[in-house]
C-alpha positions as CSV (number, residue, x, y, z in Angstrom):
1,X,0.0,0.0,0.0
2,X,1.3,3.5,-0.9
3,X,2.2,5.6,2.1
4,X,0.1,8.7,2.7
5,X,1.7,12.1,3.3
6,X,0.8,11.8,7.0
7,X,3.0,8.8,7.3
8,X,6.0,10.3,5.6
9,X,8.7,12.3,7.3
10,X,10.7,15.0,5.6
11,X,14.0,16.4,7.0
12,X,14.7,20.0,5.9
13,X,18.3,21.2,6.3
14,X,19.2,24.9,5.9
15,X,21.2,27.5,8.0
16,X,18.5,30.1,7.6
17,X,16.0,29.8,10.5
18,X,13.3,31.9,8.8
19,X,13.6,29.8,5.6
20,X,13.2,26.6,7.7
21,X,10.1,27.9,9.4
22,X,8.6,28.9,6.0
23,X,9.3,25.6,4.3
24,X,8.4,23.4,7.3
25,X,5.0,25.2,7.6
26,X,4.2,24.6,4.0
27,X,5.1,20.9,4.1
28,X,3.1,20.4,7.3
29,X,0.1,21.9,5.5
30,X,0.5,19.0,3.1
31,X,0.4,16.5,6.0
32,X,4.1,15.6,6.2
33,X,5.9,15.2,9.5
34,X,8.7,17.7,9.3
35,X,12.1,17.8,11.1
36,X,14.6,20.6,10.7
37,X,18.3,21.1,11.1
38,X,20.5,24.2,10.8
39,X,23.7,22.4,9.8
40,X,24.9,19.1,8.3
41,X,26.1,17.7,11.6
42,X,22.7,18.2,13.2
43,X,21.1,16.7,10.1
44,X,23.1,13.5,10.3
45,X,22.2,13.1,13.9
46,X,18.5,13.6,13.3
47,X,18.5,11.4,10.2
48,X,20.2,8.6,12.2
49,X,17.8,9.0,15.1
50,X,14.6,9.2,13.2
51,X,15.2,8.3,9.5
52,X,13.2,10.5,7.1
53,X,11.5,9.4,3.9
54,X,13.1,12.4,2.1
55,X,15.8,15.0,2.8
56,X,15.7,18.6,1.5
57,X,19.4,19.7,1.8
58,X,21.0,23.1,1.4
59,X,24.5,23.2,0.1
60,X,25.9,26.3,1.8
61,X,26.0,25.7,5.5
62,X,28.4,26.2,8.5
63,X,29.8,23.4,10.6
64,X,29.4,20.7,8.0
65,X,28.6,21.7,4.4
66,X,25.9,20.3,2.2
67,X,28.2,18.3,-0.1
68,X,30.0,16.6,2.7
69,X,26.6,15.9,4.4
70,X,25.3,14.5,1.2
71,X,28.2,12.1,0.9
72,X,27.9,10.9,4.5
73,X,24.1,10.4,4.1
74,X,24.6,8.3,1.0
75,X,26.8,5.9,2.9
76,X,23.6,4.4,4.4
77,X,20.6,6.5,3.4
78,X,18.8,5.2,0.3
79,X,15.7,7.4,0.1
80,X,15.4,10.7,-2.0
81,X,17.6,13.7,-1.3
82,X,16.7,17.0,-3.0
83,X,19.4,19.7,-3.1
84,X,18.5,23.3,-2.3
85,X,21.0,25.8,-3.6
86,X,21.4,29.5,-4.6
87,X,23.8,28.4,-7.3
88,X,22.5,27.3,-10.7
89,X,26.0,26.3,-12.1
90,X,25.9,23.0,-13.9
91,X,29.2,21.9,-12.4
92,X,27.7,22.1,-8.9
93,X,24.6,20.3,-10.0
94,X,26.7,17.5,-11.5
95,X,28.8,17.3,-8.4
96,X,25.7,16.9,-6.2
97,X,24.1,14.4,-8.5
98,X,27.3,12.5,-8.8
99,X,27.4,12.1,-5.0
100,X,23.9,10.7,-4.9
101,X,21.4,13.6,-5.0
102,X,18.2,12.8,-6.8
103,X,17.0,16.3,-7.7
104,X,18.2,19.9,-7.5
105,X,16.2,23.1,-6.8
106,X,17.7,26.5,-7.3
107,X,16.8,29.3,-4.9
108,X,14.6,31.3,-5.0
109,X,12.0,28.7,-5.9
110,X,8.3,28.6,-5.5
111,X,6.9,26.6,-2.6
112,X,4.4,24.9,-4.9
113,X,7.2,23.7,-7.1
114,X,9.1,22.4,-4.0
115,X,6.0,20.6,-2.8
116,X,5.5,19.1,-6.3
117,X,9.1,17.8,-6.3
118,X,8.8,16.3,-2.9
119,X,5.5,14.6,-3.8
120,X,7.0,13.3,-7.1
121,X,10.1,11.9,-5.4
122,X,8.1,10.1,-2.7
123,X,5.6,8.8,-5.3
124,X,8.6,7.4,-7.3
125,X,9.7,5.4,-4.3
126,X,6.2,3.9,-3.8
127,X,6.1,3.1,-7.5
128,X,9.4,1.3,-7.4
129,X,8.3,-0.7,-4.4
130,X,5.2,-1.9,-6.2
131,X,7.1,-2.8,-9.3
132,X,9.5,-4.8,-7.3
133,X,6.7,-6.7,-5.6
134,X,4.9,-7.5,-8.9
135,X,7.9,-8.4,-11.1
136,X,10.0,-11.5,-10.7
137,X,11.8,-11.2,-14.0
138,X,15.6,-11.6,-14.3
139,X,17.3,-9.9,-17.2
140,X,20.8,-11.0,-18.2
141,X,23.3,-9.3,-20.6
142,X,26.9,-10.6,-20.7
143,X,28.1,-10.7,-17.1
144,X,25.3,-8.5,-15.8
145,X,22.1,-9.8,-14.2
146,X,19.3,-7.5,-13.1
147,X,16.8,-9.1,-10.8
148,X,13.6,-7.0,-11.0
149,X,11.9,-9.0,-8.3
150,X,14.6,-8.5,-5.7
151,X,15.8,-5.2,-7.1
152,X,19.4,-6.4,-7.2
153,X,22.1,-6.1,-9.8
154,X,25.0,-8.5,-10.2
155,X,28.2,-8.1,-12.2
156,X,30.5,-11.1,-12.7
157,X,28.8,-12.7,-9.7
158,X,29.3,-9.7,-7.4
159,X,26.4,-7.6,-6.2
160,X,26.6,-3.9,-7.3
161,X,25.3,-1.3,-5.0
162,X,23.0,1.3,-6.7
163,X,21.0,4.2,-5.4
164,X,17.2,4.1,-6.0
165,X,17.5,6.5,-8.9
166,X,20.4,4.7,-10.5
167,X,18.5,1.4,-10.3
168,X,15.3,2.9,-11.6
169,X,17.1,4.4,-14.6
170,X,18.8,1.0,-15.3
171,X,15.5,-0.8,-14.9
172,X,13.9,1.5,-17.4
173,X,16.7,0.8,-19.9
174,X,16.9,-2.9,-19.5
175,X,13.2,-3.5,-19.7
176,X,13.3,-1.7,-23.0
177,X,16.4,-3.6,-24.1
178,X,17.5,-2.7,-27.7
179,X,15.2,0.3,-27.9
180,X,16.4,3.9,-27.9
181,X,14.8,5.6,-24.9
182,X,14.7,9.4,-25.6
183,X,15.8,12.0,-23.0
184,X,12.2,13.0,-22.5
185,X,10.9,9.4,-22.0
186,X,13.7,8.6,-19.5
187,X,13.2,11.8,-17.5
188,X,9.4,11.4,-17.3
189,X,9.6,7.6,-16.5
190,X,12.3,7.9,-13.8
191,X,11.8,11.4,-12.3
192,X,8.2,12.1,-13.2
193,X,5.9,13.9,-15.7
194,X,7.0,17.3,-14.5
195,X,10.5,16.7,-15.9
196,X,11.8,17.1,-19.4
197,X,14.7,19.5,-19.7
198,X,17.0,18.2,-17.0
199,X,19.3,16.3,-19.4
200,X,22.3,16.8,-17.1
201,X,20.6,14.4,-14.7
202,X,20.7,11.7,-17.4
203,X,24.3,12.4,-18.3
204,X,25.4,12.2,-14.7
205,X,23.5,9.0,-13.8
206,X,24.4,7.2,-17.0
207,X,28.1,8.0,-16.2
208,X,27.6,6.6,-12.7
209,X,26.0,3.4,-14.1
210,X,28.8,2.9,-16.6
211,X,31.4,3.3,-13.9
212,X,29.7,0.6,-11.8
213,X,28.6,-1.8,-14.6
214,X,30.9,-1.5,-17.6
215,X,34.3,-3.2,-17.9
216,X,35.6,0.0,-19.6
217,X,33.3,3.0,-18.8
218,X,35.0,5.1,-21.5
219,X,34.0,2.4,-24.1
220,X,30.6,1.1,-22.9
221,X,29.1,-2.0,-24.4
222,X,25.8,-2.1,-22.6
223,X,24.8,1.5,-21.9
224,X,25.0,3.3,-25.2
225,X,24.5,6.9,-26.1
226,X,22.4,7.8,-29.1
227,X,23.6,11.3,-29.9
228,X,20.9,13.9,-29.7
229,X,18.3,11.4,-28.9
230,X,18.8,9.4,-25.7
231,X,20.2,6.1,-24.5
232,X,19.9,2.4,-25.3
233,X,20.7,-0.8,-23.4
234,X,22.2,-3.6,-25.4
235,X,23.5,-7.1,-24.8
């Protein structure tokens, strides 16, 4: 059964107390249980004590910055992390995504957009859980095995650790094996119908998958780029 908003906990991390109050109030109006933290160290303590279903994480903070906090969270935390940042530079987006962020919101942003992103990320987790329960198929390609029922990936007999978003992107590609999946199709399938222009997300996550799954990531044999169109998974 999909979890309702009232059963879902969101941790908001930002060094601006007024911003925290503003964001937390809006999320509580949607029925979420909201925890807040003013710095990364406090965020790690709160996440460990009462694990959230989603983290909204600012990058520019004292004590422990957002990038380091993100890296430490991803050592054990598998649920969605959405970055909040005043910087719209692609290099910073790529760095955050490369470390395991699922989405990136640039300040100032509208509260309704933020709520929509949170809702979409949590809905994606529920959708993945249902797909895992209802699918027992195992897809093999060379030394790779993707078990859709157990949501596991094996390479040469060794299990490969993937984040939820990495796995969902791989699942989308392998279940459409041989077919070119366009940028738009992948973004909407993996992130949600509100997405369509965030092609840097795809570049970053495909690079991560190649690093984990390809014998030579610079010369991939399974995760292929179709220039100007999208990506294709092949045996």
